[in-house]
DRENDOSE-231593 format. One record per residue (C-alpha): x, y, z. Coordinates in nm, 2 decimals. Each point is the difference from the previous one (the first is absolute). Layout:
BEGIN
        u        v        w
        X        Y        Z
...
***
This chain:
BEGIN
        u        v        w
    19.08    13.21    -6.11
     0.02    -0.23     0.30
    -0.18    -0.32     0.08
    -0.37    -0.05    -0.06
    -0.05    -0.10     0.36
     0.08     0.35     0.13
    -0.21     0.17    -0.27
    -0.30    -0.20     0.11
     0.06     0.07     0.37
     0.04     0.37    -0.06
    -0.32     0.01    -0.21
    -0.18    -0.16     0.29
     0.16     0.24     0.24
    -0.09     0.31    -0.19
    -0.35    -0.12    -0.07
    -0.05    -0.05     0.38
     0.13     0.35     0.09
    -0.12     0.20    -0.30
    -0.27     0.18     0.20
     0.27     0.14     0.22
     0.22     0.14    -0.28
    -0.14     0.35    -0.04
    -0.35    -0.17    -0.07
     0.05     0.01    -0.37
     0.02    -0.36    -0.11
    -0.26    -0.09    -0.27
    -0.20    -0.30     0.10
    -0.29    -0.11     0.21
    -0.06     0.21     0.31
    -0.05    -0.13     0.35
    -0.37     0.00    -0.05
    -0.01    -0.21    -0.32
     0.02     0.12    -0.35
     0.05     0.37     0.07
     0.29     0.12    -0.21
     0.24     0.28     0.11
     0.09     0.29    -0.22
     0.36     0.03    -0.11
     0.09     0.37     0.00
     0.33     0.13    -0.15
     0.06     0.22     0.30
    -0.02    -0.30     0.23
     0.32    -0.14    -0.15
     0.35     0.09     0.11
     0.27     0.07    -0.25
     0.27    -0.14     0.23
     0.23     0.29    -0.07
     0.30     0.06     0.23
     0.06     0.35    -0.14
    -0.18     0.33     0.03
    -0.02     0.31    -0.21
     0.11     0.30     0.21
    -0.05     0.36    -0.10
     0.34     0.16     0.07
     0.01     0.38     0.01
     0.33     0.18     0.06
     0.06     0.37     0.02
     0.35     0.11     0.07
    -0.10     0.37     0.00
     0.28     0.10    -0.23
     0.03     0.05    -0.37
     0.25    -0.27    -0.08
    -0.05    -0.35    -0.15
     0.08    -0.26     0.27
     0.07    -0.37    -0.04
    -0.12    -0.20     0.29
    -0.02    -0.36     0.12
    -0.22    -0.20     0.25
     0.14    -0.28     0.21
    -0.18    -0.25     0.21
     0.26     0.02     0.28
     0.24     0.26     0.14
     0.26     0.01    -0.28
     0.30     0.13     0.18
     0.26    -0.16     0.23
     0.29     0.16     0.19
     0.34    -0.12    -0.14
     0.28     0.15     0.18
    -0.09     0.37     0.03
    -0.22     0.02    -0.31
    -0.36    -0.10    -0.06
     0.01    -0.24    -0.30
    -0.29    -0.13    -0.21
    -0.07    -0.37     0.07
     0.03    -0.24    -0.29
    -0.38     0.00    -0.06
    -0.21     0.13    -0.28
    -0.28     0.26     0.01
    -0.35    -0.14    -0.05
    -0.09     0.30    -0.21
     0.18     0.30    -0.16
    -0.13     0.30    -0.19
     0.07     0.36    -0.08
    -0.20     0.32     0.07
    -0.09     0.26    -0.25
     0.19     0.33    -0.03
    -0.21     0.14     0.29
     0.11    -0.28     0.24
    -0.34    -0.17    -0.02
    -0.09    -0.37    -0.06
    -0.34    -0.17    -0.01
    -0.06    -0.35    -0.12
    -0.14    -0.34     0.09
     0.28    -0.22     0.14
    -0.05    -0.38     0.04
     0.15    -0.13     0.32
    -0.04    -0.31     0.22
    -0.33     0.04     0.19
     0.17    -0.12     0.32
     0.23     0.31     0.00
    -0.09     0.25     0.27
     0.28     0.25    -0.05
     0.28     0.10    -0.24
     0.32     0.20     0.02
     0.03     0.29    -0.25
     0.35     0.07    -0.14
     0.03     0.31    -0.21
     0.29     0.09    -0.23
    -0.02     0.36     0.10
     0.27     0.18     0.21
    -0.28     0.22     0.16
    -0.21    -0.30     0.12
     0.06    -0.22     0.30
     0.04    -0.37    -0.07
    -0.13    -0.25     0.09
    -0.34     0.10     0.13
    -0.23    -0.26     0.15
    -0.36     0.03    -0.13
    -0.31    -0.19     0.09
    -0.21    -0.15    -0.28
    -0.36     0.09     0.06
    -0.32    -0.17    -0.13
     0.04     0.17    -0.33
     0.38     0.05    -0.02
     0.20     0.29     0.12
     0.01     0.38    -0.03
     0.33     0.17     0.09
     0.07     0.38     0.01
     0.36     0.07     0.07
    -0.06     0.35     0.14
    -0.25    -0.14     0.25
     0.25    -0.27     0.10
     0.27     0.26     0.07
    -0.24     0.21     0.20
    -0.08    -0.30     0.21
     0.37    -0.06     0.06
     0.04     0.35     0.11
    -0.28    -0.01     0.26
     0.18    -0.28     0.18
     0.32     0.21     0.07
     0.04     0.20     0.31
     0.11     0.36    -0.06
     0.21     0.05     0.31
     0.36     0.10    -0.10
     0.24    -0.23     0.17
     0.33     0.09    -0.17
     0.18     0.00     0.33
    -0.11    -0.36     0.06
     0.14    -0.12    -0.34
     0.37     0.03    -0.01
     0.18     0.12    -0.31
     0.37     0.06    -0.06
     0.19     0.29     0.15
     0.09     0.27    -0.26
    -0.32    -0.04    -0.19
    -0.25     0.28    -0.03
    -0.37    -0.03    -0.07
    -0.26     0.18    -0.21
    -0.26    -0.04     0.27
    -0.15    -0.24     0.24
    -0.14    -0.35    -0.05
    -0.21    -0.24     0.21
     0.11    -0.33     0.16
    -0.07    -0.19    -0.33
     0.22     0.23    -0.20
    -0.28     0.19    -0.17
     0.14     0.36    -0.06
    -0.20     0.31     0.10
     0.16     0.20    -0.28
    -0.17    -0.17    -0.30
    -0.14     0.23    -0.26
    -0.37     0.04     0.03
    -0.21    -0.15    -0.28
    -0.07     0.35    -0.15
     0.37     0.06    -0.04
     0.11    -0.34    -0.14
     0.13    -0.02    -0.35
    -0.15    -0.26    -0.24
     0.26    -0.22    -0.16
    -0.04    -0.03    -0.38
    -0.15    -0.33    -0.12
     0.29    -0.08    -0.23
     0.25     0.05     0.28
    -0.20    -0.21     0.24
    -0.03    -0.28    -0.26
     0.37    -0.01    -0.04
     0.06     0.00     0.38
    -0.26    -0.28     0.04
     0.17    -0.21    -0.27
     0.35     0.03     0.16
    -0.13    -0.05     0.35
    -0.19    -0.31    -0.10
     0.32    -0.14    -0.16
     0.19     0.05     0.33
    -0.26    -0.21     0.19
     0.15    -0.31    -0.15
     0.35    -0.16     0.03
     0.15     0.25    -0.24
     0.33     0.17     0.09
    -0.07     0.35    -0.15
     0.35     0.09    -0.09
     0.06    -0.34    -0.16
    -0.30     0.04    -0.22
     0.07     0.36    -0.09
     0.38     0.04    -0.01
    -0.04     0.37    -0.11
    -0.13     0.08     0.34
     0.33    -0.08     0.16
     0.21     0.30     0.09
     0.35     0.06     0.13
    -0.11     0.34     0.13
    -0.29     0.11     0.21
    -0.38    -0.02    -0.03
    -0.03     0.34     0.17
    -0.24     0.25    -0.15
     0.16     0.32    -0.14
    -0.21     0.32    -0.01
     0.07     0.22    -0.30
    -0.28     0.26     0.05
    -0.17     0.11     0.33
    -0.29    -0.23     0.06
    -0.24    -0.16     0.25
     0.01    -0.37     0.04
    -0.28    -0.24     0.10
     0.04    -0.37     0.09
    -0.28    -0.25    -0.05
    -0.01    -0.31     0.22
    -0.02    -0.32    -0.20
    -0.07    -0.34     0.15
     0.28    -0.21     0.14
     0.11    -0.37     0.02
     0.23     0.06     0.30
    -0.03    -0.23     0.29
     0.22     0.23     0.20
    -0.13     0.33     0.14
     0.22     0.24    -0.19
     0.03     0.38     0.00
     0.09     0.23    -0.29
     0.20     0.32     0.03
     0.18     0.25    -0.22
     0.29     0.25     0.02
     0.12     0.29    -0.21
     0.34     0.13    -0.11
     0.15     0.21    -0.27
     0.21    -0.10    -0.30
     0.35    -0.07     0.10
    -0.08     0.03     0.37
     0.19    -0.25     0.22
    -0.24    -0.16     0.25
     0.03    -0.23     0.29
    -0.29    -0.25    -0.04
    -0.01    -0.07     0.37
    -0.04     0.36     0.10
    -0.18     0.17    -0.29
    -0.35     0.12     0.09
    -0.26    -0.26    -0.11
    -0.38     0.05    -0.01
    -0.25    -0.28     0.05
    -0.24    -0.01    -0.29
    -0.21    -0.31     0.08
     0.04    -0.13     0.36
    -0.13    -0.35    -0.09
     0.02    -0.20    -0.32
    -0.12    -0.36    -0.01
    -0.28    -0.23    -0.11
    -0.17     0.02     0.34
    -0.38     0.02    -0.05
    -0.03     0.31     0.22
     0.20     0.19    -0.26
    -0.26    -0.07    -0.26
    -0.14     0.35     0.05
     0.34     0.15    -0.08
     0.01    -0.15    -0.35
    -0.06     0.29    -0.24
     0.05     0.27     0.26
     0.24     0.28    -0.08
     0.26     0.20     0.20
     0.17     0.33    -0.11
     0.37    -0.02     0.05
     0.17     0.30     0.17
     0.34     0.15    -0.07
     0.22     0.07     0.30
     0.16     0.34    -0.06
     0.33    -0.01     0.18
     0.02     0.38    -0.01
    -0.34     0.08     0.15
    -0.01    -0.31     0.21
    -0.36    -0.06    -0.11
    -0.19    -0.25    -0.22
    -0.13     0.15    -0.33
    -0.24    -0.13    -0.27
     0.23     0.05    -0.30
     0.32    -0.18    -0.08
     0.24     0.24    -0.16
     0.19    -0.07    -0.32
     0.32    -0.19     0.06
    -0.14    -0.20     0.29
     0.08    -0.37     0.01
    -0.24    -0.23     0.19
     0.13    -0.33     0.14
    -0.23    -0.27     0.13
     0.02    -0.23     0.30
    -0.19    -0.32     0.08
     0.02    -0.09     0.36
    -0.06    -0.38     0.00
    -0.18    -0.10     0.32
     0.00     0.36     0.11
    -0.36     0.06     0.12
    -0.05    -0.08     0.36
     0.33    -0.17     0.04
     0.15     0.09     0.33
     0.33    -0.17    -0.08
     0.12     0.25    -0.26
     0.31    -0.21    -0.05
    -0.21    -0.27    -0.17
    -0.12     0.24    -0.27
     0.12    -0.03    -0.36
     0.09     0.33    -0.17
    -0.04    -0.01    -0.38
     0.10     0.31    -0.20
    -0.07     0.11    -0.35
     0.38     0.06    -0.04
     0.15    -0.35     0.00
     0.33     0.12     0.15
    -0.17     0.05     0.34
    -0.14    -0.35     0.01
     0.21    -0.25     0.20
     0.01    -0.23    -0.30
     0.03     0.28    -0.25
    -0.30    -0.16    -0.19
    -0.26     0.20    -0.18
    -0.31     0.01     0.21
    -0.23     0.24    -0.19
    -0.11     0.11    -0.35
    -0.14     0.34    -0.09
    -0.18    -0.02    -0.33
    -0.17     0.27    -0.20
    -0.31    -0.05    -0.21
     0.11    -0.04    -0.37
    -0.27     0.23    -0.13
    -0.12     0.23     0.28
     0.21     0.27     0.15
     0.06     0.03     0.38
    -0.13    -0.35     0.10
     0.24    -0.24     0.17
    -0.02    -0.35     0.15
     0.22    -0.09     0.29
     0.06    -0.36     0.10
     0.22    -0.11     0.29
     0.12    -0.34     0.13
     0.03    -0.06     0.38
     0.18    -0.33     0.00
     0.13    -0.26    -0.24
    -0.25    -0.12    -0.26
     0.07     0.31    -0.22
    -0.35     0.03    -0.14
    -0.03     0.36     0.12
    -0.36    -0.05     0.12
     0.04     0.08     0.37
    -0.04     0.38    -0.04
    -0.15     0.15    -0.31
    -0.14     0.35    -0.04
    -0.05     0.27    -0.26
     0.15     0.35     0.00
    -0.16     0.28    -0.19
     0.17     0.33    -0.07
    -0.21     0.32    -0.04
     0.23     0.18    -0.24
     0.05    -0.11    -0.36
     0.33    -0.17    -0.08
     0.13     0.07     0.35
     0.17    -0.33     0.06
     0.31    -0.14    -0.16
    -0.08    -0.29    -0.24
     0.01    -0.35     0.15
    -0.04    -0.35    -0.16
    -0.36    -0.05    -0.12
    -0.25    -0.26     0.11
     0.07    -0.29    -0.24
    -0.26    -0.01    -0.28
     0.00    -0.38    -0.01
    -0.14    -0.04     0.35
    -0.35     0.06    -0.13
    -0.22    -0.30    -0.06
    -0.31    -0.05    -0.21
    -0.15    -0.31     0.16
    -0.07    -0.16     0.34
    -0.12    -0.35     0.09
    -0.18    -0.21     0.25
    -0.06    -0.37     0.05
    -0.33    -0.20     0.01
     0.02    -0.35     0.12
    -0.22    -0.28     0.12
    -0.12    -0.36    -0.06
    -0.26    -0.18    -0.21
    -0.17    -0.32     0.09
    -0.23    -0.21    -0.22
    -0.25    -0.28     0.02
     0.00    -0.19    -0.32
    -0.33    -0.19     0.04
    -0.21     0.28    -0.14
    -0.29     0.00    -0.08
    -0.03    -0.29     0.24
     0.01     0.06     0.38
     0.36    -0.06     0.12
     0.15    -0.08     0.33
     0.09     0.37     0.05
     0.35    -0.07     0.12
     0.12     0.26    -0.25
     0.32    -0.18    -0.08
    -0.04    -0.15    -0.35
     0.20     0.29    -0.15
     0.18     0.25     0.22
     0.21     0.28    -0.15
     0.20     0.29     0.16
     0.05     0.32    -0.20
     0.19     0.32     0.04
    -0.02     0.29    -0.24
     0.20     0.32    -0.03
    -0.22     0.29    -0.13
     0.20     0.28    -0.16
    -0.18     0.34    -0.01
     0.11     0.30    -0.21
     0.07     0.33     0.18
     0.09     0.23    -0.29
    -0.24     0.24    -0.16
    -0.12    -0.23    -0.28
    -0.03    -0.32     0.21
    -0.09     0.14     0.34
    -0.18    -0.27     0.19
    -0.02    -0.23    -0.30
     0.10    -0.36     0.02
     0.31    -0.06    -0.21
     0.07    -0.37     0.05
    -0.05    -0.29     0.24
     0.24    -0.28     0.08
    -0.20    -0.28     0.16
     0.13    -0.34     0.12
    -0.23    -0.29     0.04
     0.13    -0.30     0.20
    -0.21    -0.32     0.02
     0.05    -0.14     0.35
    -0.25    -0.28     0.03
    -0.17    -0.26    -0.21
    -0.27    -0.18     0.20
    -0.19    -0.14    -0.30
    -0.01    -0.31    -0.22
    -0.14     0.20    -0.29
     0.24     0.17    -0.24
    -0.02     0.37     0.08
     0.13     0.30    -0.20
     0.01     0.36     0.10
    -0.03     0.34    -0.17
    -0.13     0.35     0.05
    -0.20     0.25    -0.20
     0.02     0.38    -0.01
    -0.36     0.10     0.01
     0.03     0.38     0.00
     0.28     0.06    -0.26
    -0.01    -0.03    -0.38
     0.28    -0.18    -0.18
     0.08     0.33    -0.18
     0.08     0.17     0.33
     0.29    -0.25     0.06
     0.33     0.04    -0.18
     0.15    -0.33     0.10
    -0.02    -0.31     0.21
     0.27    -0.24     0.09
    -0.05    -0.33     0.18
     0.30    -0.19     0.14
     0.08    -0.29     0.23
     0.34    -0.06     0.16
     0.16     0.27    -0.22
    -0.13    -0.15    -0.33
    -0.25     0.20    -0.20
    -0.31    -0.21    -0.07
    -0.21     0.25    -0.19
    -0.02     0.36    -0.10
    -0.36     0.03    -0.09
    -0.35    -0.06     0.15
    -0.18    -0.32    -0.10
    -0.17     0.08    -0.33
    -0.30    -0.22     0.06
    -0.14     0.23     0.26
    -0.19     0.33    -0.07
     0.16     0.18     0.29
     0.37     0.00     0.11
     0.05    -0.34     0.15
     0.32    -0.16     0.12
     0.01    -0.38     0.04
     0.29    -0.09     0.23
    -0.03    -0.37     0.01
    -0.23    -0.28    -0.10
     0.10    -0.25     0.26
     0.11     0.11     0.35
     0.19    -0.32     0.06
     0.28     0.11    -0.23
     0.05     0.34     0.15
    -0.06    -0.05     0.37
     0.22     0.25     0.20
     0.14     0.15    -0.32
    -0.05     0.38    -0.01
    -0.14     0.14    -0.33
     0.05     0.37    -0.08
    -0.23     0.22    -0.22
     0.11     0.35    -0.10
    -0.28     0.21    -0.15
     0.10     0.34    -0.14
    -0.27     0.26    -0.07
     0.00     0.25    -0.28
     0.18     0.33     0.08
    -0.24     0.27     0.10
    -0.29    -0.24    -0.01
    -0.31     0.01     0.22
     0.07    -0.31     0.19
     0.01     0.05     0.38
     0.06    -0.24     0.29
    -0.37     0.01     0.11
    -0.10    -0.19    -0.31
     0.30    -0.24    -0.02
     0.06    -0.14     0.34
     0.14    -0.35     0.06
    -0.09    -0.27     0.01
    -0.23     0.12    -0.28
    -0.26    -0.26    -0.09
     0.18    -0.32     0.08
    -0.14    -0.35    -0.08
     0.09    -0.36    -0.02
    -0.12    -0.23    -0.27
    -0.07    -0.36     0.08
     0.10    -0.28    -0.24
    -0.10     0.22    -0.30
     0.04     0.38    -0.07
    -0.38     0.05    -0.01
    -0.06    -0.12     0.35
     0.10     0.32     0.19
    -0.03     0.08     0.37
     0.01     0.37     0.10
    -0.03     0.20     0.32
    -0.35     0.08     0.11
    -0.16     0.28    -0.21
     0.26    -0.02    -0.28
    -0.11    -0.08    -0.35
     0.15    -0.29    -0.20
     0.19     0.06    -0.32
    -0.15    -0.05    -0.35
     0.14    -0.35    -0.01
    -0.18    -0.13     0.30
    -0.28    -0.25    -0.03
    -0.30     0.20     0.11
    -0.23    -0.30     0.01
     0.17    -0.10     0.33
    -0.12     0.30     0.18
    -0.32    -0.06     0.20
     0.05    -0.37     0.01
     0.06    -0.21     0.31
     0.08     0.23     0.29
     0.08     0.31    -0.20
    -0.24     0.29     0.03
    -0.05     0.17    -0.34
    -0.26     0.26     0.08
    -0.17     0.14     0.31
    -0.37     0.02     0.04
    -0.02     0.33    -0.19
     0.19    -0.15    -0.30
     0.33     0.17     0.08
     0.30    -0.19    -0.13
     0.21    -0.16     0.27
     0.35    -0.13    -0.06
     0.19    -0.28     0.18
    -0.20    -0.01     0.32
    -0.16    -0.31     0.14
    -0.36    -0.03     0.09
     0.10    -0.04     0.36
     0.19     0.33    -0.02
     0.35    -0.13    -0.01
     0.28     0.09    -0.24
     0.18    -0.22    -0.25
     0.31     0.22     0.02
     0.13     0.26     0.24
     0.25     0.28    -0.01
     0.20     0.07     0.32
     0.14     0.36    -0.02
     0.34     0.08     0.14
     0.07    -0.34     0.15
     0.14    -0.34    -0.08
    -0.30    -0.24     0.05
     0.05    -0.31     0.21
    -0.23    -0.25    -0.16
    -0.20    -0.26     0.20
     0.10    -0.36     0.00
    -0.16    -0.23    -0.25
    -0.38    -0.02     0.04
    -0.02     0.23     0.30
    -0.24     0.28    -0.09
     0.13     0.35     0.03
    -0.28     0.07     0.25
     0.16    -0.25     0.23
     0.37     0.08    -0.06
    -0.07     0.37     0.05
    -0.25     0.04     0.28
    -0.05     0.37    -0.07
    -0.09    -0.06    -0.36
    -0.37    -0.07     0.07
    -0.05     0.31     0.22
     0.17     0.20    -0.27
    -0.23    -0.15    -0.27
    -0.32     0.04     0.20
     0.09     0.37     0.08
     0.06     0.06    -0.37
     0.36     0.09     0.07
    -0.09     0.24     0.28
     0.17    -0.21     0.28
     0.31    -0.21     0.03
     0.16     0.17    -0.30
     0.33    -0.17     0.06
    -0.14    -0.35     0.04
     0.27    -0.14    -0.23
     0.26     0.09     0.26
    -0.15    -0.23     0.26
     0.00    -0.37    -0.11
    -0.13    -0.27     0.23
     0.21    -0.05     0.31
     0.22     0.30    -0.07
***
């Protein structure tokens, strides 16, 4: 509530320009007493979000956790691509066939997103355009498009590699091998094995030193592979976090054989390992390892019993003409210059003949620079190794929804539209289940509301209602402020779940308030139905005087007699109910998705402070979708 002078001036202003505001103001026409129709479709809902149909198909039968970001989520730190300290704007999980289809609410101003997949066979991140209806993504099509951009001319001679290393075939200038197994000969990795590899690989993305977290993976011996029965071996290329352009090689020797690591014959397995986008087509590709028979002087497909296989990571090896600047990392720590363990070879705890190799090229010791799978063709043909830790699996993922709320407290009277009577910022962490019982279900939300401006003389309170969830679907609620629990129940005077955070903003200004809502295990609640900021409202001087966002219904405690009075439109010309929209097609509250709203100065209408607001409103949200990022003079 401001001064009466400004209310009168704005009433005159809007009365004089009402004919130009979408031609829907009820009153006398320009030719006398002719009244205009008020149609529901002529009114704008002032939403800054959009429901996008998101369809993902990874083309593989494995459940995949994924996240969407509104900016490129990685940054190069040292020689490793690290995730920035930002939250995804959405996260979900596919079904067991690698497919996902759902409506996802995102800021309408968003034109593209970056897809990050917790799957060692999938490139991340991938930049995707948001179309008019959302996005459709097929990973096999994406990989095919990557492949079409690669020239096939073999240029091994133009890409230096160390003396004393042999090759399994040729590769092109980008390090794409010509000796990959064709699709018809590739081996499908079991879903359970992939799930365990995905979980461990995802753990290594973060600042976790692998051997500190899993002490049992430390070894004083080697991480070489020991063949106990004659077998074929196939390596599957997993995605990498390396900023360096690494190479991977192997060598063989017999039990008890004395070797010179500098002169032993080594064979390049993968000529290039890094997070470079051009290598996206390599992720998921397979190579058959070959055994060098010292007697026949030929490569053979089978590795005989008694063979030991050592592994070499050549840090900065690909394309590096100064071979003296390469860093050689061996699976046998005694060959490393610092004698540190630089690799782990892990077996699947349940499936025979499936192994996960992880190697470290520098100093962060997360072992996420080179990761690949090794599959043996013969049952029980490899000496046991430590297992992939069981505890790396996770049964949930999360994303963050944030934004701002701004209210005019003069409803149902026409206000000054400066949208600064009550301004609240919010941020909510949405936790989604990924296990079989809770797959894709919302488990809990932790939402923080921070009142940041009080531009009113009225006494304004604030709360929110969950419109789409019954109380019996919620197992608990906890409301706290500055670490002190205020309440552990919904307000009993309301029919639906309602949380009242404060009754007077003056006492809580700039004091964050946290609400944790936990949903019943295995329930039917999903994030489509329970998306912050829910149905937020202020109440002015008394709990019954509620002001909501346009189109949102009041609670059962609201004074319904106020609707349709003064400047509030209760029904359109066809008798359809309208909620919290003015007769001159302006809102009494607005939600700004994904951004901290900079509110206008006192008594300056939002249409003046934000020059792009009016074009956005007149286009019904079709134009100037990011109007709130462009205040006057900025």
